[in-house]
N, C-alpha and C positions, 0 to 999 in steps of 0.2 A: 930759718924760715924765709921762704921767698915771698914776693909781693902778692902772688895769687893766693897763697895760704893765709896771709894776713888779711887780704880782702875778703876771703871766705869767712874768716872768724868774725870780722866786723859786720859782714852781711847777716850772719847768724844772730849777732847781738841786736841788730836793727830789726830783724824779722820776728824774733822771739820775745823781745822785752815788752813790758807793759808800757802803756802810754801815760805820761804824766798828766796830760790834759784830761783824759778819761778819769784818772784817779782823782783829780781835783773836782771834776763834775760830780762824781760819786760822793766825794767828801762834802760838797756843798749841798746836794739834794738829799743824800741818804746818810749823812755823817752820823747822826744820832743812832742809826741802826747798823753802823759798821760797814756800809757798802764798800768804802775804800779799803777796809781791812780784808773783807772777803776777796776783793779784786787782787790783792797782793798775797793771798793764801794764808792770811793770819786768822784762821777760823776760830781758834780758841778765844783770842782777845776780842774778835768781832762778836761772838756770842756773849762774852762778858759785858761788852758795851751795850748790846741789846738788853741784857738783864738789868744793867744799871739804869738804862733809859726807862724801861717799863716798870721796874720795881721801886726805884728810889727817886726818880726825877720829879714825880708828882709831889713828893713830900719836901724836897729840897729846892724846888722851883727850877730844876734842870741845871743847877750850877755845876755839879760834878761832871755831868755829861758835856756841858759847854767847855769846861776846862780841858777835858780829855780830847775833844775834837779840835780845839785850838792847838793843843800840843801836837796832835796828829798832822795838822797842816804843815808844821815844820819838819816832821819826820818823813813825809812822803818822798822828798828828794833822796834821802839816805836809803830808803827801802829800794827805790829804783836803782840807785848806784850799786847796792849789794846784789840785786838781781842781775844787773848787767855784768858784774864781775863773775857771778856764778855761771852765767851763760858763756862768757868769754873763756872761762876755765874748761867748761865742757867741750866747747868747740875746739879749743887747743888740744885737748886730749884726743878728740876725734881725728884731728890732723896728724898728730903724732902716731896714732894707731894706724892710719892709712899709710904713713911713710914707712912703717915697719913691715908692711905686707909685701 
């Protein structure tokens, strides 16, 4: 793979990956409603977090929701890394496809 192809792949990663800053802003302001999880496409667990917040938090003083969103703060970097790896693999496949044409 030459330098232009590697540059193309990294440009795709930069253009298509989610912003860590936006993820943390969503986590801070909409964390208990799963805003950061929706941002990363984790819809099922985001809905679960909303359900936990609305159905259980009033009874448990929000402790389960608080624990969940604190753990999520540490998971956001790994979600971003996995997303970048996926984009990098897709872009590499595109480059290889174009080389074979």
